[in-house]
C-alpha positions in Angstrom: 0.0 0.0 0.0 1.2 3.5 -0.7 1.3 4.6 2.9 3.2 1.5 3.9 5.8 2.0 1.2 6.2 5.6 2.1 6.7 4.7 5.8 9.4 2.1 4.9 11.2 4.5 2.6 11.1 7.4 5.0 12.4 5.3 7.9 15.2 3.4 6.1 16.5 5.7 3.4 19.4 8.0 4.2 21.2 10.7 2.2 24.5 9.6 0.7 25.9 12.7 -1.0 23.4 13.7 -3.6 21.6 10.4 -3.5 19.3 8.5 -1.2 20.4 5.0 -0.3 19.6 2.0 2.0 22.1 0.6 4.5 22.3 -3.1 3.6 24.0 -6.3 4.5 24.0 -9.0 1.8 23.9 -12.8 2.4 23.8 -14.9 -0.8 22.6 -11.8 -2.7 24.8 -10.0 -5.3 25.1 -6.3 -5.4 23.2 -6.3 -8.8 20.3 -8.4 -7.4 20.1 -6.1 -4.3 19.9 -3.1 -6.7 17.1 -4.8 -8.6 15.1 -5.7 -5.5 15.4 -2.3 -3.8 14.9 0.1 -6.8 11.8 1.1 -8.7 9.4 0.3 -5.9 5.7 0.5 -6.8 3.0 0.5 -4.1 0.7 -2.5 -4.5 -1.7 -4.7 -2.6 -1.2 -8.4 -2.2 1.9 -8.1 -2.0 2.6 -4.6 -0.6 5.3 -3.7 -3.2 6.6 -4.8 -6.5 10.0 -3.8 -8.1 10.4 -3.7 -11.8 13.5 -4.4 -14.0 14.2 -6.0 -17.4 14.2 -9.7 -16.5 12.1 -10.3 -13.4 9.5 -8.7 -11.2 10.2 -8.8 -7.4 7.1 -8.9 -5.2 7.8 -7.7 -1.7 5.4 -8.5 1.2 6.0 -6.5 4.4 5.1 -7.8 7.9 6.0 -6.9 11.5 6.9 -9.0 14.5 8.2 -8.4 18.0 9.3 -10.1 21.3 6.1 -9.4 23.3 3.0 -11.5 23.9 0.4 -11.4 21.2 -3.3 -11.7 21.6 -6.1 -11.7 19.1 -5.8 -8.0 18.7 -2.0 -7.9 18.1 1.1 -7.2 20.2 0.7 -6.4 23.9 3.6 -4.0 23.5 1.8 -1.9 20.9 -1.4 -1.7 23.0 0.5 -0.8 26.1 2.5 1.9 24.4 -0.7 3.5 23.2 -2.2 3.3 26.6 0.9 4.8 28.2 0.9 7.7 25.8 -2.7 8.5 26.6 -1.9 8.3 30.4 1.2 10.6 30.0 -0.8 13.1 27.9 -3.5 13.3 30.5 -1.0 13.8 33.3 0.8 16.6 31.5 -2.5 18.4 30.7 -3.5 18.2 34.4 -0.1 19.4 35.7 0.3 22.1 33.1 -2.4 24.2 34.7 0.0 24.8 37.7 3.5 24.3 36.3 5.6 25.8 33.5 7.6 22.6 32.8 6.2 19.1 33.2 7.9 15.8 32.7 6.1 12.4 32.9 7.4 8.9 32.4 6.3 5.3 32.6 7.9 1.9 32.6 6.3 -0.8 30.4 4.9 -3.8 32.3 5.0 -6.2 29.4 8.3 -8.0 29.1 10.0 -9.2 26.0 11.4 -12.8 25.8 12.7 -15.3 23.3 9.6 -17.5 23.3 7.3 -14.5 22.4 9.9 -13.5 19.8 9.9 -16.9 18.1 6.1 -17.4 18.2 5.4 -13.9 16.9 7.7 -14.4 13.9 6.5 -17.9 13.1 2.8 -17.0 13.3 3.2 -13.9 11.1 5.5 -15.6 8.6 3.2 -18.6 8.2 0.1 -16.4 7.7 1.8 -14.5 4.9 3.4 -17.5 3.3 0.0 -19.1 2.9 -0.8 -16.2 0.5 2.2 -16.4 -1.7 0.4 -18.0 -4.7 -2.2 -15.3 -4.4 0.5 -12.6 -4.5 2.0 -14.1 -7.7 -1.3 -14.5 -9.4 -2.2 -10.9 -8.6 1.0 -9.5 -10.0 0.9 -11.7 -13.1 -2.7 -10.5 -13.8 -2.1 -6.8 -13.2 1.2 -6.6 -15.1 0.3 -9.2 -17.8 3.4 -11.4 -17.2 4.0 -15.0 -16.4 4.2 -16.2 -12.8 7.5 -17.8 -13.7 9.0 -14.3 -14.0 8.0 -13.3 -10.4 10.2 -13.6 -7.4 8.6 -13.2 -4.0 10.5 -11.9 -1.0 9.4 -11.0 2.5 10.3 -7.8 4.4 10.2 -8.8 8.1 10.5 -5.8 10.4 11.4 -6.3 14.1 9.3 -3.9 16.1 10.6 -4.9 19.5 11.2 -1.6 21.4 14.9 -0.8 21.3 15.6 -3.9 19.2 16.7 -7.5 19.8 20.3 -8.5 20.6 22.8 -11.0 21.9 26.1 -10.6 23.7 28.9 -11.6 21.2 31.8 -13.1 23.2 33.7 -14.2 20.1 35.6 -11.0 19.5 38.4 -9.2 21.2 36.0 -6.6 22.7 32.8 -8.1 23.9 29.7 -6.3 22.7 26.1 -6.6 21.5 25.1 -7.7 18.1 21.6 -7.6 16.4 19.7 -10.9 16.5 17.6 -12.5 13.8 14.7 -15.1 14.0 16.6 -17.6 11.8 19.2 -17.9 14.4 16.7 -20.5 15.9 16.9 -23.9 14.3 13.1 -24.3 14.0 12.8 -20.9 12.2 15.8 -21.6 10.0 14.2 -24.9 9.0 10.9 -23.1 8.3 12.6 -20.5 6.1 14.7 -23.1 4.1 11.6 -25.2 3.5 9.5 -22.3 2.3 10.2 -22.9 -1.4 7.6 -20.4 -2.7 9.8 -17.5 -1.6 13.3 -16.7 -2.7 14.5 -14.8 0.3 13.8 -12.5 3.2 14.8 -8.9 4.1 15.2 -8.4 7.8 14.5 -4.8 8.6 16.2 -3.6 11.8 13.8 -0.8 13.0 16.3 0.6 15.5 19.5 0.5 13.6 17.8 1.1 10.2 19.7 -1.7 8.4 18.2 -4.1 5.8 19.7 -7.6 5.8 18.9 -9.4 2.6 19.1 -13.2 3.0 18.8 -15.6 0.1 16.8 -18.8 0.9 19.8 -21.2 1.2 21.7 -22.9 4.0 24.9 -21.1 2.9 23.3 -17.7 3.2 21.9 -18.4 6.7 25.3 -19.6 7.8 26.9 -16.5 6.3 24.6 -14.3 8.4 25.6 -16.2 11.5 29.3 -15.9 10.8 29.0 -12.2 10.0 27.5 -11.5 13.4 29.5 -14.3 15.1 26.4 -16.0 16.5 27.1 -19.3 18.3 23.9 -20.0 20.1 24.0 -17.2 22.7 20.7 -16.3 24.4 18.9 -13.1 23.2 18.4 -10.1 25.4 16.0 -7.2 25.3 16.1 -3.7 26.8 13.3 -2.5 29.1 12.2 0.8 27.6 10.8 3.7 29.5 8.4 6.2 27.8 8.9 9.8 28.7 7.4 13.1 27.6 8.3 16.7 28.5 6.2 19.8 27.9 7.3 23.5 28.3 5.0 26.5 28.3 6.0 29.1 25.7 5.1 32.7 26.8 4.3 35.5 24.4 6.9 38.2 24.6 5.7 41.7 23.9 8.1 44.0 22.3 
């Protein structure tokens, strides 16, 4: 959809000299293929985006996941952030009647963990994968091309507040590295057996990096080697939400 494409572009594009560019890491994907996937985006519906070039059409379906508990109405994290924002706004309006500067903050009660992270990704991935044939047929019909000339990729965006990480102990200076769902064996297996798609783009919402991973064992292993992942547990920050308001007085000259 147009608004979704605009949101992705505004969040992940950065200015590189006179041009706009994505920050990308490539695993099993050539520079040329990356260029073809990420250029000439057209808003669409079922899938969300298609990319045009001479030989093949790339259909890109975007979905979000996070590391919080999900109910029938979505992520607990999203609902709680909305509720907290309303609570903070109400507190600031009340205090603003008697104070010139007001600061309000809250801690989130919902906690992120690995099991929620895995289940959120698997559920969302599976739901979208079930529609891949529909995506291909829709593109083929609208663009009057053969389904054989369509390559479907997913854009999977981690919306966990402040991101998802692991502590990398396999380098001279220990530090945190971004984590990916296919670090888990069951998700790696799911991805590799999903033969109707050709790859996945992991969108790191916090660091604004796109990691393009071809659907192959060697590409997944390359991703793990690049980030030096060896089975370490994941960790999540506990975000606090704060807001400050300041009265601006009219100054008469």
